gemmi code that builds the backbone of each chain (N, CA, C; Angstrom):
import gemmi

chains = {
    "A": [
        ("MET", (28.507, 11.311, -39.161), (29.676, 10.435, -39.252), (30.046, 9.836, -37.896)),
        ("GLY", (29.484, 10.384, -36.818), (29.801, 9.865, -35.507), (31.283, 10.013, -35.219)),
        ("PRO", (31.874, 9.001, -34.617), (33.272, 9.137, -34.183), (34.284, 8.836, -35.288)),
        ("PHE", (33.830, 8.835, -36.544), (34.746, 8.487, -37.636), (35.065, 9.666, -38.543)),
        ("LEU", (36.274, 9.685, -39.044), (36.666, 10.682, -40.037), (36.649, 10.014, -41.416)),
        ("LEU", (36.039, 10.702, -42.392), (36.042, 10.170, -43.757), (36.892, 11.073, -44.644)),
        ("VAL", (37.893, 10.471, -45.276), (38.777, 11.230, -46.163), (38.648, 10.661, -47.564)),
        ("THR", (38.299, 11.512, -48.515), (38.212, 11.046, -49.891), (39.347, 11.672, -50.694)),
        ("ILE", (40.205, 10.842, -51.245), (41.294, 11.374, -52.073), (40.793, 11.424, -53.511)),
        ("GLN", (40.708, 12.633, -54.052), (40.065, 12.773, -55.360), (41.020, 13.029, -56.510)),
        ("ILE", (42.300, 13.180, -56.189), (43.282, 13.403, -57.261), (44.487, 12.507, -57.015)),
        ("ASP", (45.307, 12.327, -58.036), (46.561, 11.620, -57.833), (47.514, 12.570, -57.118)),
        ("LEU", (48.034, 12.128, -55.990), (48.858, 12.991, -55.163), (50.328, 12.871, -55.509)),
        ("TYR", (51.020, 13.990, -55.548), (52.480, 13.887, -55.604), (52.965, 13.831, -54.159)),
        ("ASP", (54.248, 13.539, -53.976), (54.740, 13.125, -52.658), (54.491, 14.140, -51.537)),
        ("ARG", (54.714, 15.405, -51.832), (54.569, 16.420, -50.796), (53.117, 16.469, -50.303)),
        ("LEU", (52.172, 16.380, -51.242), (50.748, 16.405, -50.868), (50.384, 15.205, -50.010)),
        ("ALA", (50.960, 14.048, -50.341), (50.678, 12.829, -49.578), (51.208, 12.972, -48.152)),
        ("LEU", (52.381, 13.572, -48.034), (52.957, 13.791, -46.695), (52.105, 14.766, -45.894)),
        ("ASN", (51.587, 15.805, -46.578), (50.702, 16.765, -45.912), (49.444, 16.074, -45.418)),
        ("LEU", (48.904, 15.190, -46.250), (47.691, 14.456, -45.875), (47.952, 13.657, -44.601)),
        ("GLU", (49.096, 12.975, -44.562), (49.461, 12.181, -43.393), (49.478, 13.057, -42.127)),
        ("ALA", (50.161, 14.195, -42.221), (50.285, 15.083, -41.060), (48.927, 15.658, -40.647)),
        ("ASP", (48.163, 16.124, -41.639), (46.857, 16.740, -41.351), (45.908, 15.747, -40.703)),
        ("LEU", (45.940, 14.531, -41.216), (45.008, 13.511, -40.753), (45.295, 13.110, -39.306)),
        ("VAL", (46.562, 12.939, -39.002), (46.938, 12.564, -37.634), (46.559, 13.696, -36.676)),
        ("GLN", (46.768, 14.930, -37.128), (46.380, 16.109, -36.352), (44.873, 16.106, -36.092)),
        ("LYS", (44.101, 15.813, -37.141), (42.643, 15.817, -37.040), (42.144, 14.741, -36.075)),
        ("VAL", (42.768, 13.578, -36.117), (42.376, 12.495, -35.205), (42.581, 12.962, -33.768)),
        ("HIS", (43.683, 13.627, -33.537), (43.993, 14.141, -32.208), (42.963, 15.184, -31.778)),
        ("GLN", (42.673, 16.135, -32.676), (41.733, 17.233, -32.364), (40.327, 16.733, -32.083)),
        ("THR", (39.868, 15.800, -32.918), (38.460, 15.407, -32.851), (38.233, 14.202, -31.941)),
        ("GLY", (39.298, 13.511, -31.597), (39.146, 12.295, -30.809), (38.433, 11.196, -31.590)),
        ("ALA", (38.564, 11.242, -32.905), (37.914, 10.225, -33.748), (38.433, 8.835, -33.387)),
        ("ARG", (37.551, 7.838, -33.458), (37.949, 6.458, -33.147), (38.252, 5.651, -34.404)),
        ("GLY", (37.912, 6.236, -35.540), (38.169, 5.519, -36.788), (38.406, 6.498, -37.932)),
        ("VAL", (39.198, 6.043, -38.922), (39.459, 6.860, -40.106), (39.180, 6.003, -41.337)),
        ("LEU", (38.368, 6.564, -42.235), (38.087, 5.882, -43.495), (38.774, 6.663, -44.599)),
        ("ILE", (39.637, 6.003, -45.362), (40.282, 6.691, -46.488), (39.749, 6.078, -47.775)),
        ("ASP", (39.011, 6.889, -48.526), (38.415, 6.411, -49.773), (39.373, 6.697, -50.930)),
        ("ILE", (39.942, 5.643, -51.528), (40.897, 5.835, -52.631), (40.306, 5.389, -53.967)),
        ("SER", (38.955, 5.380, -54.054), (38.332, 4.881, -55.290), (38.657, 5.742, -56.514)),
        ("ALA", (39.062, 7.013, -56.286), (39.400, 7.875, -57.423), (40.904, 7.891, -57.695)),
        ("VAL", (41.653, 7.101, -56.935), (43.107, 7.091, -57.103), (43.493, 5.982, -58.083)),
        ("SER", (44.148, 6.361, -59.179), (44.453, 5.357, -60.198), (45.840, 4.740, -60.024)),
        ("ILE", (46.713, 5.415, -59.259), (48.064, 4.882, -59.048), (48.427, 4.913, -57.565)),
        ("VAL", (48.769, 3.748, -57.015), (49.352, 3.701, -55.674), (50.732, 3.069, -55.820)),
        ("ASP", (51.772, 3.878, -55.712), (53.125, 3.335, -55.821), (53.677, 3.106, -54.416)),
        ("SER", (54.966, 2.749, -54.315), (55.504, 2.373, -53.002), (55.458, 3.543, -52.025)),
        ("PHE", (55.591, 4.751, -52.547), (55.546, 5.915, -51.650), (54.154, 6.098, -51.059)),
        ("MET", (53.155, 6.082, -51.935), (51.767, 6.234, -51.480), (51.379, 5.074, -50.550)),
        ("GLY", (51.867, 3.881, -50.870), (51.604, 2.715, -50.029), (52.189, 2.891, -48.645)),
        ("ARG", (53.393, 3.457, -48.620), (54.043, 3.687, -47.332), (53.254, 4.713, -46.513)),
        ("ILE", (52.750, 5.747, -47.210), (51.973, 6.773, -46.509), (50.716, 6.143, -45.887)),
        ("LEU", (50.032, 5.284, -46.644), (48.825, 4.636, -46.109), (49.169, 3.800, -44.878)),
        ("GLY", (50.284, 3.086, -44.951), (50.745, 2.287, -43.813), (51.079, 3.165, -42.613)),
        ("ASN", (51.757, 4.271, -42.891), (52.112, 5.210, -41.817), (50.870, 5.750, -41.123)),
        ("ILE", (49.874, 6.146, -41.934), (48.651, 6.710, -41.362), (47.994, 5.685, -40.443)),
        ("ALA", (47.943, 4.422, -40.896), (47.331, 3.362, -40.086), (48.080, 3.201, -38.765)),
        ("SER", (49.414, 3.177, -38.815), (50.206, 3.004, -37.589), (50.061, 4.202, -36.657)),
        ("MET", (50.124, 5.407, -37.237), (50.071, 6.623, -36.414), (48.719, 6.775, -35.735)),
        ("THR", (47.631, 6.517, -36.490), (46.316, 6.679, -35.880), (46.088, 5.602, -34.813)),
        ("ARG", (46.664, 4.415, -35.024), (46.506, 3.341, -34.040), (47.102, 3.749, -32.696)),
        ("VAL", (48.247, 4.430, -32.754), (48.880, 4.909, -31.522), (47.968, 5.918, -30.830)),
        ("LEU", (47.135, 6.611, -31.629), (46.190, 7.585, -31.064), (44.839, 6.926, -30.787)),
        ("ASP", (44.797, 5.600, -30.776), (43.593, 4.845, -30.456), (42.491, 4.982, -31.506)),
        ("ALA", (42.881, 5.079, -32.767), (41.887, 5.094, -33.850), (42.314, 4.078, -34.920)),
        ("GLU", (41.340, 3.382, -35.474), (41.630, 2.407, -36.526), (41.461, 3.037, -37.898)),
        ("THR", (42.308, 2.669, -38.849), (42.186, 3.192, -40.210), (41.756, 2.075, -41.162)),
        ("VAL", (40.775, 2.384, -41.999), (40.352, 1.440, -43.031), (40.470, 2.125, -44.391)),
        ("VAL", (41.186, 1.496, -45.315), (41.308, 2.028, -46.670), (40.228, 1.362, -47.521)),
        ("VAL", (39.401, 2.161, -48.180), (38.293, 1.584, -48.952), (38.333, 1.988, -50.429)),
        ("GLY", (37.738, 1.152, -51.261), (37.490, 1.502, -52.665), (38.656, 1.306, -53.608)),
        ("MET", (39.644, 0.501, -53.207), (40.789, 0.316, -54.093), (40.367, -0.310, -55.432)),
        ("GLN", (40.828, 0.293, -56.531), (40.506, -0.247, -57.849), (41.234, -1.581, -58.042)),
        ("PRO", (40.605, -2.542, -58.739), (41.221, -3.860, -58.939), (42.623, -3.788, -59.561)),
        ("ALA", (42.794, -2.916, -60.561), (44.104, -2.815, -61.223), (45.168, -2.324, -60.238)),
        ("VAL", (44.752, -1.486, -59.299), (45.681, -0.982, -58.285), (46.077, -2.113, -57.334)),
        ("ALA", (45.103, -2.944, -56.966), (45.382, -4.071, -56.070), (46.370, -5.041, -56.724)),
        ("ILE", (46.129, -5.361, -57.988), (47.012, -6.277, -58.722), (48.439, -5.721, -58.757)),
        ("THR", (48.526, -4.435, -59.087), (49.829, -3.793, -59.223), (50.578, -3.723, -57.891)),
        ("LEU", (49.862, -3.405, -56.822), (50.490, -3.292, -55.497), (51.160, -4.592, -55.075)),
        ("ILE", (50.456, -5.695, -55.279), (50.992, -6.988, -54.857), (52.199, -7.373, -55.715)),
        ("GLU", (52.106, -7.101, -57.013), (53.228, -7.417, -57.888), (54.444, -6.540, -57.570)),
        ("LEU", (54.161, -5.321, -57.171), (55.226, -4.392, -56.782), (55.932, -4.905, -55.529)),
        ("GLY", (55.206, -5.662, -54.718), (55.797, -6.213, -53.493), (55.274, -5.573, -52.227)),
        ("LEU", (54.161, -4.851, -52.364), (53.602, -4.129, -51.230), (52.271, -4.770, -50.834)),
        ("SER", (52.214, -5.367, -49.646), (50.968, -6.044, -49.274), (50.134, -5.223, -48.293)),
        ("LEU", (50.567, -4.001, -47.985), (49.845, -3.122, -47.049), (49.529, -3.821, -45.725)),
        ("LYS", (50.534, -4.508, -45.182), (50.361, -5.188, -43.894), (49.975, -4.174, -42.823)),
        ("GLY", (49.033, -4.544, -41.994), (48.650, -3.658, -40.896), (47.629, -2.612, -41.293)),
        ("VAL", (47.244, -2.596, -42.582), (46.222, -1.647, -43.020), (44.928, -2.425, -43.279)),
        ("HIS", (43.848, -2.053, -42.594), (42.565, -2.694, -42.862), (42.013, -2.169, -44.173)),
        ("THR", (41.353, -3.033, -44.924), (40.749, -2.577, -46.176), (39.308, -3.079, -46.257)),
        ("ALA", (38.505, -2.370, -47.032), (37.131, -2.797, -47.295), (36.776, -2.380, -48.704)),
        ("LEU", (35.760, -3.059, -49.252), (35.403, -2.837, -50.652), (34.905, -1.412, -50.921)),
        ("ASP", (34.042, -0.919, -50.027), (33.516, 0.430, -50.225), (33.296, 1.116, -48.870)),
        ("VAL", (32.846, 2.369, -48.927), (32.689, 3.172, -47.713), (31.731, 2.493, -46.727)),
        ("GLU", (30.631, 1.964, -47.251), (29.621, 1.353, -46.400), (30.206, 0.183, -45.594)),
        ("ARG", (30.923, -0.694, -46.303), (31.518, -1.850, -45.617), (32.642, -1.422, -44.674)),
        ("GLY", (33.352, -0.372, -45.080), (34.428, 0.143, -44.235), (33.867, 0.664, -42.926)),
        ("MET", (32.755, 1.359, -43.047), (32.082, 1.926, -41.880), (31.619, 0.795, -40.956)),
        ("ALA", (31.063, -0.258, -41.534), (30.599, -1.401, -40.750), (31.782, -2.063, -40.024)),
        ("LEU", (32.900, -2.156, -40.712), (34.111, -2.754, -40.119), (34.574, -1.938, -38.910)),
        ("LEU", (34.592, -0.620, -39.090), (35.012, 0.255, -37.985), (34.056, 0.117, -36.803)),
        ("GLN", (32.747, 0.059, -37.125), (31.734, -0.040, -36.077), (31.926, -1.338, -35.281)),
        ("THR", (32.199, -2.429, -35.989), (32.437, -3.713, -35.326), (33.626, -3.613, -34.381)),
        ("LYS", (34.686, -2.966, -34.862), (35.888, -2.844, -34.038), (35.605, -2.028, -32.788)),
        ("LEU", (34.806, -0.989, -32.954), (34.471, -0.103, -31.832), (33.610, -0.851, -30.816)),
        ("ASP", (32.601, -1.606, -31.327), (31.734, -2.389, -30.437), (32.550, -3.391, -29.643)),
        ("LEU", (33.521, -4.000, -30.345), (34.387, -4.981, -29.701), (35.153, -4.342, -28.552)),
        ("ASP", (35.623, -3.124, -28.809), (36.354, -2.379, -27.780), (35.495, -2.175, -26.545)),
        ("TYR", (34.215, -1.794, -26.773), (33.309, -1.533, -25.656), (33.088, -2.792, -24.840)),
        ("GLU", (32.881, -3.904, -25.574), (32.653, -5.177, -24.882), (33.834, -5.518, -23.987)),
        ("MET", (35.029, -5.320, -24.553), (36.223, -5.637, -23.773), (36.323, -4.732, -22.561)),
        ("ALA", (35.939, -3.467, -22.729), (35.961, -2.524, -21.610), (34.983, -2.990, -20.531)),
        ("ASP", (33.800, -3.482, -20.960), (32.804, -4.001, -20.010), (33.364, -5.179, -19.232)),
        ("ASP", (34.040, -6.077, -19.972), (34.630, -7.250, -19.324), (35.607, -6.830, -18.235)),
        ("ASP", (36.434, -5.816, -18.606), (37.419, -5.329, -17.637), (36.726, -4.819, -16.384)),
        ("ALA", (35.610, -4.078, -16.589), (34.877, -3.502, -15.467), (34.368, -4.622, -14.556)),
        ("ASP", (33.858, -5.709, -15.174), (33.365, -6.845, -14.384), (34.475, -7.421, -13.503)),
        ("ASP", (35.669, -7.480, -14.101), (36.784, -8.067, -13.363), (37.059, -7.299, -12.069)),
        ("ILE", (36.918, -5.989, -12.170), (37.246, -5.147, -11.010), (36.251, -5.382, -9.873)),
        ("GLU", (34.969, -5.549, -10.255), (33.954, -5.775, -9.223), (34.177, -7.051, -8.515)),
    ],
    "B": [
        ("MET", (61.904, -7.132, -85.449), (62.667, -5.901, -85.287), (61.832, -4.849, -84.570)),
        ("LEU", (62.483, -4.171, -83.649), (61.772, -3.159, -82.871), (61.742, -1.830, -83.620)),
        ("MET", (60.531, -1.298, -83.819), (60.421, -0.022, -84.515), (59.819, 1.033, -83.597)),
        ("THR", (60.337, 2.246, -83.695), (59.779, 3.338, -82.903), (58.743, 4.077, -83.739)),
        ("LEU", (57.514, 4.132, -83.226), (56.434, 4.782, -83.978), (56.259, 6.245, -83.596)),
        ("SER", (56.505, 6.549, -82.322), (56.453, 7.954, -81.932), (57.389, 8.195, -80.771)),
        ("LYS", (57.821, 9.419, -80.636), (58.852, 9.753, -79.674), (58.504, 11.088, -79.023)),
        ("ASP", (58.682, 11.147, -77.713), (58.306, 12.342, -76.986), (59.242, 12.396, -75.791)),
        ("SER", (59.653, 13.585, -75.373), (60.504, 13.587, -74.179), (60.024, 14.632, -73.189)),
        ("MET", (60.393, 14.416, -71.946), (59.950, 15.329, -70.900), (61.063, 15.448, -69.873)),
        ("SER", (61.355, 16.667, -69.437), (62.377, 16.777, -68.397), (61.706, 16.893, -67.032)),
        ("ILE", (62.320, 16.229, -66.074), (61.805, 16.199, -64.713), (62.731, 17.035, -63.842)),
        ("THR", (62.220, 18.110, -63.310), (63.070, 18.943, -62.468), (62.463, 19.180, -61.080)),
        ("ARG", (61.155, 19.025, -60.988), (60.484, 19.274, -59.708), (59.586, 18.095, -59.356)),
        ("GLU", (59.283, 17.989, -58.060), (58.420, 16.914, -57.596), (57.041, 16.987, -58.254)),
        ("GLN", (56.584, 18.218, -58.511), (55.262, 18.413, -59.107), (55.171, 17.889, -60.533)),
        ("ASP", (56.332, 17.625, -61.165), (56.327, 17.089, -62.525), (55.806, 15.649, -62.569)),
        ("LEU", (55.788, 15.008, -61.398), (55.406, 13.596, -61.324), (54.024, 13.312, -61.916)),
        ("VAL", (53.029, 14.121, -61.518), (51.657, 13.852, -61.963), (51.468, 14.105, -63.469)),
        ("PRO", (51.924, 15.270, -64.003), (51.836, 15.448, -65.468), (52.611, 14.372, -66.232)),
        ("PHE", (53.740, 13.944, -65.680), (54.519, 12.887, -66.338), (53.703, 11.594, -66.425)),
        ("ARG", (53.064, 11.219, -65.302), (52.221, 10.015, -65.314), (51.142, 10.127, -66.384)),
        ("ASN", (50.577, 11.339, -66.528), (49.531, 11.538, -67.533), (50.044, 11.341, -68.954)),
        ("ARG", (51.296, 11.790, -69.202), (51.892, 11.613, -70.531), (52.062, 10.124, -70.832)),
        ("VAL", (52.507, 9.365, -69.819), (52.691, 7.924, -70.005), (51.341, 7.266, -70.276)),
        ("LYS", (50.327, 7.718, -69.531), (48.988, 7.162, -69.704), (48.476, 7.412, -71.131)),
        ("GLU", (48.689, 8.646, -71.622), (48.270, 8.979, -72.992), (48.872, 8.011, -73.997)),
        ("ALA", (50.175, 7.743, -73.852), (50.847, 6.828, -74.783), (50.235, 5.430, -74.688)),
        ("ALA", (49.964, 4.989, -73.447), (49.401, 3.647, -73.243), (47.993, 3.546, -73.828)),
        ("VAL", (47.210, 4.612, -73.641), (45.839, 4.628, -74.159), (45.854, 4.621, -75.688)),
        ("LYS", (46.819, 5.352, -76.244), (46.924, 5.472, -77.700), (47.064, 4.100, -78.375)),
        ("ILE", (47.787, 3.188, -77.739), (47.957, 1.860, -78.354), (46.913, 0.861, -77.851)),
        ("GLY", (45.970, 1.337, -77.048), (44.890, 0.469, -76.594), (45.265, -0.487, -75.483)),
        ("MET", (46.246, -0.102, -74.676), (46.662, -0.962, -73.561), (45.546, -1.041, -72.517)),
        ("GLY", (45.318, -2.218, -71.979), (44.266, -2.409, -70.988), (44.601, -1.746, -69.654)),
        ("ILE", (43.593, -1.616, -68.808), (43.752, -0.845, -67.573), (44.767, -1.459, -66.611)),
        ("VAL", (44.843, -2.797, -66.551), (45.785, -3.422, -65.609), (47.233, -3.162, -66.045)),
        ("ASN", (47.511, -3.383, -67.337), (48.866, -3.123, -67.827), (49.220, -1.641, -67.762)),
        ("GLN", (48.242, -0.794, -68.045), (48.453, 0.653, -67.911), (48.889, 1.000, -66.498)),
        ("THR", (48.145, 0.445, -65.531), (48.422, 0.749, -64.128), (49.806, 0.245, -63.725)),
        ("LYS", (50.171, -0.957, -64.215), (51.503, -1.490, -63.914), (52.595, -0.591, -64.494)),
        ("LEU", (52.402, -0.201, -65.762), (53.400, 0.648, -66.429), (53.552, 1.988, -65.710)),
        ("ILE", (52.439, 2.634, -65.410), (52.503, 3.966, -64.795), (53.090, 3.884, -63.384)),
        ("THR", (52.761, 2.795, -62.669), (53.314, 2.635, -61.322), (54.834, 2.443, -61.387)),
        ("ALA", (55.292, 1.606, -62.326), (56.737, 1.401, -62.502), (57.401, 2.730, -62.859)),
        ("ALA", (56.774, 3.484, -63.763), (57.311, 4.779, -64.191), (57.389, 5.740, -63.012)),
        ("SER", (56.375, 5.687, -62.168), (56.310, 6.554, -61.006), (57.472, 6.270, -60.038)),
        ("GLU", (57.769, 4.976, -59.855), (58.888, 4.591, -58.983), (60.214, 5.127, -59.544)),
        ("LEU", (60.390, 4.964, -60.870), (61.665, 5.329, -61.476), (61.864, 6.835, -61.535)),
        ("VAL", (60.778, 7.563, -61.776), (60.913, 9.008, -61.866), (61.184, 9.581, -60.466)),
        ("ARG", (60.639, 8.935, -59.444), (60.920, 9.384, -58.076), (62.393, 9.161, -57.741)),
        ("ASN", (62.917, 7.975, -58.113), (64.339, 7.704, -57.883), (65.200, 8.770, -58.546)),
        ("MET", (64.829, 9.078, -59.799), (65.607, 10.032, -60.578), (65.612, 11.393, -59.892)),
        ("PHE", (64.457, 11.768, -59.389), (64.324, 13.057, -58.729), (65.080, 13.061, -57.399)),
        ("ARG", (64.905, 11.986, -56.631), (65.469, 11.939, -55.281), (66.982, 11.805, -55.272)),
        ("TYR", (67.501, 10.926, -56.136), (68.940, 10.653, -56.063), (69.760, 11.494, -57.040)),
        ("ALA", (69.125, 12.002, -58.090), (69.903, 12.751, -59.084), (69.379, 14.175, -59.279)),
        ("GLY", (68.333, 14.538, -58.552), (67.782, 15.886, -58.665), (67.011, 16.115, -59.958)),
        ("GLY", (66.728, 15.039, -60.700), (65.934, 15.165, -61.927), (66.659, 14.556, -63.120)),
        ("GLY", (66.053, 14.712, -64.276), (66.650, 14.145, -65.491), (65.661, 14.205, -66.636)),
        ("GLU", (65.941, 13.408, -67.654), (65.104, 13.399, -68.858), (64.434, 12.041, -69.032)),
        ("VAL", (63.184, 12.061, -69.482), (62.527, 10.791, -69.795), (62.086, 10.793, -71.248)),
        ("LEU", (62.416, 9.740, -71.946), (62.002, 9.567, -73.324), (60.806, 8.623, -73.326)),
        ("ILE", (59.711, 9.069, -73.942), (58.499, 8.238, -74.000), (58.297, 7.811, -75.450)),
        ("GLU", (58.377, 6.509, -75.710), (58.255, 6.040, -77.097), (57.145, 4.997, -77.226)),
        ("ILE", (56.476, 5.059, -78.357), (55.567, 3.968, -78.711), (56.334, 3.101, -79.705)),
        ("VAL", (56.473, 1.824, -79.377), (57.281, 0.941, -80.223), (56.433, -0.229, -80.725)),
        ("SER", (56.920, -0.876, -81.784), (56.219, -2.068, -82.256), (57.224, -3.121, -82.689)),
        ("LYS", (56.782, -4.370, -82.566), (57.626, -5.500, -82.956), (56.650, -6.521, -83.519)),
        ("GLY", (56.678, -6.685, -84.818), (55.684, -7.544, -85.454), (54.301, -6.957, -85.224)),
        ("ARG", (53.406, -7.764, -84.674), (52.039, -7.280, -84.441), (51.875, -6.617, -83.078)),
        ("GLU", (52.876, -6.814, -82.229), (52.749, -6.316, -80.863), (53.244, -4.873, -80.748)),
        ("SER", (52.503, -4.054, -80.002), (52.989, -2.705, -79.760), (53.150, -2.498, -78.262)),
        ("GLY", (53.938, -1.507, -77.917), (54.205, -1.273, -76.506), (54.699, 0.136, -76.243)),
        ("VAL", (54.898, 0.429, -74.968), (55.419, 1.737, -74.577), (56.792, 1.525, -73.951)),
        ("ARG", (57.771, 2.269, -74.457), (59.124, 2.182, -73.904), (59.493, 3.519, -73.265)),
        ("LEU", (59.988, 3.454, -72.051), (60.389, 4.661, -71.338), (61.867, 4.570, -70.989)),
        ("THR", (62.589, 5.653, -71.243), (64.009, 5.680, -70.893), (64.269, 6.862, -69.968)),
        ("PHE", (64.724, 6.541, -68.775), (64.988, 7.555, -67.739), (66.489, 7.786, -67.689)),
        ("ALA", (66.934, 9.005, -68.012), (68.367, 9.285, -68.001), (68.678, 10.437, -67.060)),
        ("ASP", (69.582, 10.186, -66.134), (69.987, 11.275, -65.244), (71.510, 11.397, -65.217)),
        ("LYS", (71.972, 12.531, -64.727), (73.415, 12.773, -64.584), (73.755, 12.851, -63.098)),
        ("GLY", (73.159, 11.943, -62.335), (73.360, 11.926, -60.888), (74.606, 11.165, -60.483)),
        ("PRO", (74.683, 10.776, -59.203), (75.887, 10.120, -58.678), (76.101, 8.696, -59.184)),
        ("GLY", (75.087, 8.092, -59.811), (75.216, 6.708, -60.265), (74.993, 5.735, -59.125)),
        ("ILE", (74.875, 4.450, -59.463), (74.624, 3.427, -58.454), (75.884, 2.575, -58.302)),
        ("ALA", (76.448, 2.545, -57.086), (77.717, 1.849, -56.865), (77.563, 0.337, -56.994)),
        ("ASN", (76.510, -0.208, -56.409), (76.323, -1.659, -56.433), (74.960, -2.021, -57.013)),
        ("LEU", (74.961, -2.382, -58.296), (73.694, -2.650, -58.992), (72.968, -3.856, -58.408)),
        ("ASP", (73.709, -4.911, -58.029), (73.072, -6.116, -57.469), (72.312, -5.784, -56.199)),
        ("LEU", (72.951, -4.982, -55.359), (72.334, -4.590, -54.097), (71.105, -3.717, -54.356)),
        ("ALA", (71.227, -2.796, -55.332), (70.135, -1.874, -55.643), (68.903, -2.616, -56.171)),
        ("MET", (69.139, -3.792, -56.784), (68.024, -4.564, -57.341), (67.412, -5.508, -56.307)),
        ("GLN", (67.942, -5.503, -55.080), (67.405, -6.386, -54.040), (66.189, -5.763, -53.368)),
        ("ASP", (65.172, -6.581, -53.132), (63.993, -6.099, -52.408), (64.385, -5.645, -51.014)),
        ("GLY", (63.931, -4.477, -50.651), (64.144, -4.015, -49.274), (65.448, -3.277, -49.040)),
        ("TYR", (66.263, -3.161, -50.106), (67.510, -2.408, -49.930), (67.315, -0.965, -50.360)),
        ("SER", (67.704, -0.020, -49.497), (67.593, 1.385, -49.852), (68.689, 2.184, -49.186)),
        ("THR", (69.291, 3.112, -49.930), (70.266, 4.010, -49.303), (69.534, 5.232, -48.768)),
        ("GLY", (68.290, 5.422, -49.238), (67.454, 6.501, -48.702), (66.673, 5.910, -47.546)),
        ("LYS", (65.516, 6.486, -47.234), (64.751, 5.867, -46.152), (63.412, 5.322, -46.666)),
        ("SER", (63.434, 4.838, -47.892), (62.213, 4.296, -48.475), (62.106, 2.805, -48.172)),
        ("LEU", (61.124, 2.150, -48.775), (60.909, 0.730, -48.539), (61.874, -0.152, -49.333)),
        ("GLY", (62.594, 0.448, -50.282), (63.516, -0.325, -51.099), (62.821, -1.217, -52.117)),
        ("LEU", (61.655, -0.783, -52.576), (60.899, -1.582, -53.552), (60.983, -1.001, -54.958)),
        ("GLY", (61.459, 0.223, -55.068), (61.417, 0.958, -56.332), (61.960, 0.202, -57.527)),
        ("LEU", (63.252, -0.098, -57.529), (63.859, -0.757, -58.688), (63.375, -2.196, -58.892)),
        ("PRO", (63.485, -3.061, -57.868), (63.026, -4.447, -58.084), (61.528, -4.522, -58.373)),
        ("GLY", (60.744, -3.662, -57.730), (59.300, -3.640, -57.945), (58.966, -3.206, -59.360)),
        ("ALA", (59.629, -2.149, -59.839), (59.405, -1.649, -61.190), (59.729, -2.747, -62.203)),
        ("LYS", (60.804, -3.487, -61.947), (61.217, -4.557, -62.863), (60.128, -5.631, -62.967)),
        ("ARG", (59.510, -5.952, -61.838), (58.453, -6.975, -61.845), (57.210, -6.544, -62.623)),
        ("LEU", (57.011, -5.229, -62.716), (55.777, -4.719, -63.329), (55.840, -4.583, -64.845)),
        ("VAL", (57.045, -4.699, -65.421), (57.170, -4.491, -66.868), (57.717, -5.737, -67.561)),
        ("ASN", (57.784, -5.710, -68.885), (58.270, -6.871, -69.634), (59.776, -6.829, -69.867)),
        ("GLU", (60.297, -5.628, -70.070), (61.749, -5.506, -70.249), (62.275, -4.407, -69.351)),
        ("PHE", (63.446, -4.663, -68.810), (64.032, -3.724, -67.857), (65.528, -3.727, -68.064)),
        ("ASP", (66.109, -2.558, -68.251), (67.550, -2.492, -68.438), (68.106, -1.317, -67.646)),
        ("LEU", (69.086, -1.613, -66.801), (69.650, -0.592, -65.921), (71.143, -0.462, -66.201)),
        ("LYS", (71.567, 0.764, -66.502), (72.994, 1.014, -66.710), (73.378, 2.202, -65.843)),
        ("SER", (74.500, 2.059, -65.148), (74.899, 3.153, -64.287), (76.412, 3.248, -64.199)),
        ("THR", (76.924, 4.456, -64.223), (78.356, 4.683, -64.038), (78.509, 5.662, -62.889)),
        ("VAL", (79.254, 5.232, -61.878), (79.415, 6.091, -60.712), (80.063, 7.408, -61.127)),
        ("GLY", (79.458, 8.497, -60.690), (79.991, 9.820, -61.010), (79.464, 10.388, -62.320)),
        ("GLN", (78.789, 9.546, -63.110), (78.301, 10.046, -64.407), (76.789, 10.026, -64.560)),
        ("GLY", (76.157, 9.008, -63.974), (74.699, 8.975, -64.062), (74.136, 7.588, -64.274)),
        ("THR", (72.816, 7.555, -64.376), (72.104, 6.285, -64.481), (71.086, 6.359, -65.609)),
        ("THR", (70.948, 5.280, -66.357), (69.904, 5.194, -67.381), (69.101, 3.916, -67.141)),
        ("VAL", (67.791, 4.053, -67.045), (66.927, 2.892, -66.881), (65.945, 2.858, -68.047)),
        ("MET", (65.829, 1.713, -68.700), (64.869, 1.560, -69.790), (63.839, 0.514, -69.362)),
        ("ILE", (62.571, 0.843, -69.520), (61.537, -0.171, -69.300), (60.633, -0.238, -70.523)),
        ("LEU", (60.096, -1.418, -70.760), (59.178, -1.589, -71.885), (57.995, -2.444, -71.423)),
        ("LYS", (56.810, -1.958, -71.723), (55.614, -2.742, -71.414), (54.863, -2.979, -72.714)),
        ("TRP", (54.639, -4.256, -73.063), (53.871, -4.579, -74.260), (52.392, -4.415, -73.960)),
        ("LYS", (51.649, -4.067, -74.978), (50.208, -3.881, -74.841), (49.561, -5.107, -74.197)),
        ("ASN", (49.952, -6.291, -74.689), (49.380, -7.521, -74.137), (50.390, -8.297, -73.294)),
        ("GLY", (51.356, -7.576, -72.782), (52.431, -8.253, -72.041), (52.103, -8.509, -70.592)),
    ],
}
model = gemmi.Model(1)
for chain_id, residues in chains.items():
    chain = gemmi.Chain(chain_id)
    for i, (resn, *xyz) in enumerate(residues, 1):
        res = gemmi.Residue()
        res.name, res.seqid = resn, gemmi.SeqId(i, " ")
        for name, pos in zip(("N", "CA", "C"), xyz):
            atom = gemmi.Atom()
            atom.name, atom.element = name, gemmi.Element(name[0])
            atom.pos, atom.b_iso = gemmi.Position(*pos), 0.0
            res.add_atom(atom)
        chain.add_residue(res)
    model.add_chain(chain)
structure = gemmi.Structure()
structure.add_model(model)
structure.setup_entities()
């Protein structure tokens, strides 16, 4: 998996479990120094405003720890419902599946390295 | 004329009741052959309302009915609690308004996801919310 954490949510979570996931995941990013987090929600049939908020929180929290979060595998019916509910998941990267999510994270990481190289050139 | 074909009720007292409750709603939706998109909208709306009931009133009762009107069938859910009630219904129905620390999407969002929505509340006595989703609505 390299510098990425992959989380697969396999059941519909009630609120306390979702909050635990948020806390555990942020802790794990800190412990492992992961640069990216992939959250696979392909088995999740309901994302309501609470779950949506948790996904947004995870993205913001990991970003502060210098890791990007990508949510992958959202079912079409869930996407339709989320937008109608009024939740656009602003600030959360998404991808169709794990493979594309991984590629997205890799691109972001490569971009970071390039920018770091540019900075180094400036100093010289 | 609206006819009730089946009736089932469930009391919500703990946060863990949320997932089994969603499953009961899903069963009713599947029984009438509701498609996956409408099912998801209905269950998501139900999830928002049951959370409100739990958070603001400490729980309550939900009536799950399969109803029909002419050729159309649907699922009707009635959430009744004996909580503090809602002081300002107009404000509560506004996007982004919350007295808790949520996103304030629960009530207005749930309303957008269903075909019929009725909210009645008396301060000090409780709140009743009825939603109805037609199979092809």
